[in-house]
C-alpha positions in Angstrom: -25.2 -18.0 -18.5 -27.2 -19.6 -21.2 -26.6 -23.3 -22.4 -29.2 -23.5 -25.2 -27.0 -22.5 -28.6 -27.1 -18.4 -30.2 -29.6 -17.6 -32.4 -27.5 -15.7 -34.3 -25.3 -17.5 -37.1 -22.5 -15.4 -37.5 -22.1 -16.3 -33.7 -19.5 -19.3 -33.1 -18.6 -21.5 -29.8 -15.2 -21.6 -29.1 -14.2 -23.6 -25.4 -11.2 -22.5 -23.6 -9.2 -24.8 -21.4 -6.9 -23.8 -18.8 -5.4 -26.0 -15.7 -3.1 -22.3 -14.5 -0.1 -21.8 -12.5 -2.3 -22.8 -9.0 -2.6 -26.7 -10.9 -6.0 -27.0 -8.7 -8.7 -28.4 -11.9 -8.7 -27.9 -15.6 -11.5 -25.3 -16.4 -13.5 -25.3 -19.6 -15.0 -22.7 -20.6 -17.4 -22.6 -23.3 -17.8 -19.0 -25.0 -20.4 -17.5 -27.9 -18.0 -14.9 -29.6 -20.0 -13.0 -32.6 -17.3 -11.4 -35.7 -15.1 -9.5 -35.0 -15.4 -5.6 -34.8 -13.7 -2.5 -35.6 -14.4 1.4 -34.3 -16.8 2.1 -31.4 -18.9 -1.4 -32.1 -18.5 -4.0 -29.1 -17.7 -7.7 -30.0 -20.4 -10.2 -29.1 -18.4 -12.4 -26.3 -20.7 -14.3 -23.7 -19.9 -17.1 -21.5 -22.8 -20.0 -22.4 -21.3 -23.0 -20.3 -18.7 -23.4 -17.6 -17.4 -26.9 -16.3 -14.2 -27.4 -13.9 -12.6 -30.6 -13.3 -10.6 -31.0 -10.6 -7.0 -32.5 -11.2 -6.2 -35.8 -9.7 -3.2 -35.4 -7.3 -0.9 -37.9 -8.9 -0.9 -36.0 -11.9 -0.7 -32.7 -10.2 2.6 -33.7 -8.8 4.0 -35.0 -11.9 3.9 -32.1 -13.6 5.2 -29.9 -10.4 8.3 -32.8 -10.2 8.9 -31.1 -13.8 9.5 -27.9 -12.6 12.8 -28.8 -11.5 15.2 -30.2 -13.4 15.7 -34.3 -13.2 16.4 -37.5 -14.5 14.6 -38.7 -17.9 12.8 -35.1 -18.3 11.6 -35.5 -21.5 10.1 -39.2 -21.4 8.3 -38.1 -17.9 7.0 -34.9 -19.6 6.3 -36.6 -22.7 3.7 -39.1 -21.0 2.4 -36.5 -18.3 1.4 -34.4 -21.4 -0.6 -37.5 -22.9 -1.8 -38.1 -19.5 -2.9 -34.1 -18.9 -4.4 -34.4 -22.5 -6.6 -37.4 -21.8 -8.2 -35.7 -18.9 -8.7 -32.1 -21.1 -10.5 -34.3 -23.4 -12.7 -35.9 -20.7 -13.6 -32.2 -19.5 -15.0 -31.4 -22.5 -16.7 -34.2 -22.9 -18.2 -33.5 -19.7 -18.5 -30.1 -20.4 -20.4 -30.9 -23.9 -22.8 -33.3 -22.1 -23.4 -30.7 -19.3 -24.2 -28.2 -21.7 -26.4 -30.0 -24.2 -23.7 -29.5 -26.7 -22.1 -31.8 -29.7 -18.7 -31.6 -30.6 -19.7 -30.5 -34.3 -21.2 -27.2 -32.4 -17.8 -26.0 -31.2 -15.2 -24.1 -33.9 -11.9 -24.8 -31.9 -10.8 -25.2 -28.4 -8.0 -23.0 -27.5 -5.8 -25.4 -25.1 -3.2 -23.5 -23.3 -1.4 -26.3 -21.4 0.3 -26.5 -18.4 3.6 -24.4 -18.5 6.8 -26.1 -17.1 9.5 -23.4 -18.3 9.0 -20.1 -18.7 12.2 -18.5 -19.9 11.2 -15.4 -22.5 14.6 -14.1 -21.4 16.5 -16.9 -23.4 14.0 -17.4 -25.9 11.4 -20.1 -24.9 8.3 -21.3 -23.1 8.0 -24.8 -22.7 3.7 -26.0 -22.1 3.1 -29.6 -21.7 0.3 -30.6 -24.6 -0.4 -33.0 -26.7 -3.0 -31.4 -29.2 -3.1 -33.5 -31.9 -4.3 -36.2 -29.0 -7.2 -33.8 -27.8 -8.2 -33.3 -31.4 -8.3 -36.9 -31.7 -10.3 -37.9 -28.9 -12.9 -35.0 -29.1 -13.0 -34.4 -32.5 -12.4 -30.6 -32.5 -10.0 -28.4 -34.0 -7.2 -27.8 -31.0 -5.4 -24.3 -31.0 -2.2 -24.3 -28.9 1.1 -22.8 -28.5 -0.1 -19.4 -27.7 3.1 -17.8 -26.4 6.0 -19.0 -28.4 5.4 -16.3 -31.7 5.2 -13.7 -29.1 8.3 -15.0 -27.6 10.4 -15.2 -31.0 9.2 -11.7 -31.6 11.2 -10.3 -28.9 8.3 -10.9 -26.4 7.5 -12.4 -22.9 5.0 -14.1 -24.2 2.8 -13.5 -20.9 0.9 -12.5 -19.6 -1.7 -12.6 -22.7 -5.1 -12.2 -21.1 -5.0 -8.6 -20.5 -6.2 -8.5 -24.2 -8.8 -9.9 -23.6 -9.3 -7.7 -20.4 -9.5 -5.4 -22.8 -12.2 -6.8 -25.2 -14.7 -7.5 -22.4 -14.1 -4.4 -19.9 -12.6 -1.6 -21.6 -16.1 0.2 -22.5 -16.8 0.7 -19.1 -15.0 3.6 -18.4 -15.2 2.9 -14.3 -13.1 0.5 -14.8 -9.3 1.4 -15.1 -7.4 -1.7 -13.5 -8.1 -5.4 -13.4 -5.7 -8.4 -11.3 -5.8 -11.7 -12.2 -4.9 -13.6 -9.3 -4.5 -17.2 -9.9 -0.8 -19.3 -9.3 1.0 -15.9 -10.5 -0.9 -12.4 -10.0 -1.5 -9.9 -13.1 -2.1 -6.5 -13.9 -4.0 -5.0 -16.4 -4.3 -1.4 -16.9 -7.0 -0.6 -19.1 -5.8 2.9 -20.5 -4.1 3.3 -23.7 -1.6 2.0 -24.5 -2.8 -0.8 -22.7 -0.2 -2.0 -19.5 0.0 -5.4 -18.6 2.5 -7.8 -16.6 3.1 -10.2 -13.4 3.1 -8.3 -10.5 4.4 -11.4 -8.1 3.3 -14.9 -6.8 -0.7 -14.9 -6.4 -2.1 -18.2 -4.9 1.2 -20.0 -5.6 3.2 -19.8 -2.4 0.5 -19.6 -0.4 -0.9 -23.0 -1.9 2.8 -24.3 -1.9 2.7 -23.5 1.8 -0.4 -24.4 3.4 -0.1 -28.0 1.1 3.3 -28.6 3.2 1.6 -27.7 6.8 -1.7 -29.2 6.6 -2.1 -31.4 3.2 -4.5 -28.8 2.1 -4.9 -27.6 -1.3 -5.5 -24.1 -0.8 -6.3 -21.4 2.3 -9.7 -21.0 2.2 -11.0 -18.1 2.7 -7.2 -16.9 4.0 -8.8 -18.2 7.4 -4.9 -20.2 8.3 -3.5 -16.5 7.5 -5.9 -14.6 9.2 -5.0 -16.5 12.5 -1.2 -15.4 12.0 0.6 -12.2 12.0 2.6 -10.3 9.1 6.1 -10.8 10.0 7.7 -7.2 8.7 11.3 -8.0 7.9 10.2 -11.1 5.8 8.3 -9.0 3.7 10.6 -6.6 3.1 13.2 -9.6 2.3 10.6 -11.3 0.1 9.9 -8.0 -1.6 13.8 -7.0 -2.4 13.7 -10.1 -5.0 15.3 -8.2 -7.9 12.0 -9.2 -9.7 9.9 -6.8 -7.7 12.3 -4.0 -9.3 12.4 -4.7 -12.9 10.1 -2.6 -15.2 7.3 -3.6 -17.3 7.2 -6.3 -19.4 8.4 -8.2 -16.9 6.5 -12.1 -16.6 7.5 -15.0 -14.1 5.9 -18.5 -12.9 7.4 -21.3 -10.8 10.6 -21.3 -12.2 11.2 -18.2 -9.8 8.6 -18.1 -7.3 9.2 -22.1 -6.0 9.4 -23.7 -2.2 13.2 -23.3 -3.0 12.5 -19.7 -3.2 10.5 -19.4 -0.5 13.1 -21.9 1.8 15.9 -20.2 0.6 14.5 -17.1 3.3 13.4 -19.5 5.7 16.6 -21.1 6.4 17.8 -17.7 7.3 18.6 -17.3 11.2 16.4 -14.8 12.0 13.8 -16.3 9.8 13.9 -19.7 10.9 11.4 -19.8 14.4 8.5 -17.8 12.6 5.5 -20.2 13.2 3.7 -21.5 10.3 0.7 -19.5 10.3 2.7 -15.9 10.3 4.6 -17.5 7.3 1.3 -17.8 5.5 -0.1 -14.1 6.8 3.2 -12.7 5.5 2.6 -14.6 2.1 -1.2 -13.0 1.5 1.0 -9.5 2.4 3.1 -10.3 -0.3 0.5 -11.1 -2.8 -1.2 -7.7 -1.7 1.5 -5.4 -1.4 3.0 -6.4 -4.6 -0.1 -5.6 -6.7 -0.8 -2.6 -4.6 3.1 -1.4 -5.4 2.4 -2.0 -8.8 -0.5 0.4 -9.3 1.2 3.1 -7.2 4.0 2.4 -9.7 1.9 3.1 -12.5 0.5 6.0 -11.4 4.2 7.9 -10.6 6.4 6.9 -12.8 6.5 9.1 -15.5 6.8 6.7 -18.5 4.1 4.1 -17.1 2.0 7.2 -15.5 -1.6 7.0 -16.9 -4.4 10.5 -17.1 -6.4 8.3 -14.9 -6.1 7.3 -11.2 -7.2 4.1 -10.0 -10.4 3.9 -8.4 -11.7 0.6 -8.8 -9.9 -2.6 -9.1 -11.5 -5.7 -10.0 -10.2 -8.9 -9.1 -10.5 -12.3 -11.3 -9.0 -15.9 -10.6 -8.8 -17.9 -7.7 -7.8 -15.1 -5.4 -10.8 -13.3 -5.4 -12.6 -15.8 -3.5 -10.0 -15.6 -0.8 -11.9 -13.0 1.7 -8.8 -12.6 4.1 -7.1 -11.6 0.5 -9.3 -8.9 -1.1 -9.4 -7.3 2.2 -5.6 -7.2 2.5 -5.6 -5.7 -1.3 -7.9 -3.0 0.0 -6.1 -1.9 2.8 -2.2 -1.8 1.3 -3.6 0.2 -1.7 -4.9 2.4 0.9 -1.1 2.8 2.3 0.6 2.8 -1.2 -2.0 5.6 -3.1 -3.2 7.5 0.3 -6.7 6.8 -0.5 -9.8 4.0 -0.6 -9.7 1.9 -4.1 -13.0 -0.3 -4.4 -12.0 -3.7 -4.6 -14.1 -6.3 -5.7 -14.7 -9.3 -7.9 -15.3 -9.4 -11.6 -18.7 -10.7 -10.7 -19.8 -7.3 -10.6 -19.4 -6.9 -14.2 -21.3 -10.2 -15.3 -18.2 -12.3 -15.0 -17.5 -15.3 -13.0 -13.7 -14.8 -11.7 -13.1 -18.2 -12.1 -14.5 -18.2 -15.7 -12.2 -15.4 -16.8 -9.2 -17.1 -17.9 -10.2 -20.2 -20.1 -12.8 -17.8 -21.4 -9.9 -15.9 -22.8 -8.3 -18.7 -24.6 -11.7 -19.4 -26.2 -11.3 -16.0 -27.7 -7.6 -16.4 -28.5 -8.4 -19.4 -30.5 -11.5 -17.3 -32.7 -8.2 -14.6 -33.2 -6.1 -17.5 -34.3 -8.9 -18.9 -37.0 -9.5 -15.3 -37.9 -6.0 -14.8 -39.0 -6.0 -11.7 -36.1 -3.5 -10.7 -34.0 -4.0 -12.1 -30.0 -1.2 -10.2 -28.4 -0.3 -6.4 -27.2 3.0 -5.1 -27.9 2.5 -2.6 -25.1 1.7 -5.9 -22.8 4.5 -8.3 -23.8 7.0 -5.7 -25.2 7.1 -7.9 -28.4 8.1 -5.9 -32.2 4.7 -6.2 -33.2 1.2 -7.7 -33.3 1.0 -11.4 -34.1 -0.8 -14.0 -34.7 -0.9 -16.6 -31.9 -1.3 -20.3 -31.8 -0.6 -22.9 -33.9 -3.8 -25.0 -35.3 -4.6 -29.0 -35.4 -7.1 -29.6 -37.6 -10.0 -32.3 -36.1 
């Protein structure tokens, strides 16, 4: 990472801002992006600076409350959207100060916003955001609402990060699969046509469960889960949810994998006496096994089967820091595929796992300004490539 401004005048700086399903922080990735390339050339995409700001607990709780129906939702959503926009503006200012950059150095901000409803089958997806407020406070052009155009074209509107995985990793022939483990785990297969879809819960349910029992925001290194034992029948029951049998394209979020979803299993008599530690161990295995089963599906389903097998899996997102989860993914892949797969964080390829999702929205903002498509129909199921995002000028 280099905090000096890029020397090449054709290289622009974009900032991507992401909060994600985990609701743990506001991440700001300032990315150097060169002119779009065609043919065999590789576009210049380089992380310039990264800043992460913890999310205030009151704002996090307010956003989580909006995941379910309640009184005066429109009013509450507007206020929380404004609060989030102000926090994003402050995070951008801190990122600029720590990098020695000015607002005028940034071509645009790619601001995803916080998803509170994701119902592509019903034709909509909703992110809390106030792009005009962010543009007003930062003095920087804002690109937002990345998902709606893909949904309007019949797509899932998600995941959008696989197209960025393609841009930064596809040139390496040893890399076939990348999994981003945030609140939700989404899988990318880097062999044409690119596949990418949500495998299931990532950290979301584990974070929810440890917060309920200890007040901690997450299970550091999976230590609590490591003290428990996986409950096979509970895991089998959770994997029986219809979501796991849907063929891609598919996407999900807190609309499905919520506290209510988990409690519906735990209130059943056969599971009601499982210790909290054993539940956590089972949730960790749910994440690991659902990822492994999807890679197995890609390798064995005729309509999805690829020429290459997965021998190396890159992991990004917060899950890459969970040692117990990384070990479980390796073990589950060995069971599902009957061979060993090398599982490692994206650090091995020069990208800090925490930075990639925010960097993706910086890159997507550059695509919007250049009037280039930002979706992959093979991933989202849209009727074709589309220019994503709405522009709010500074």
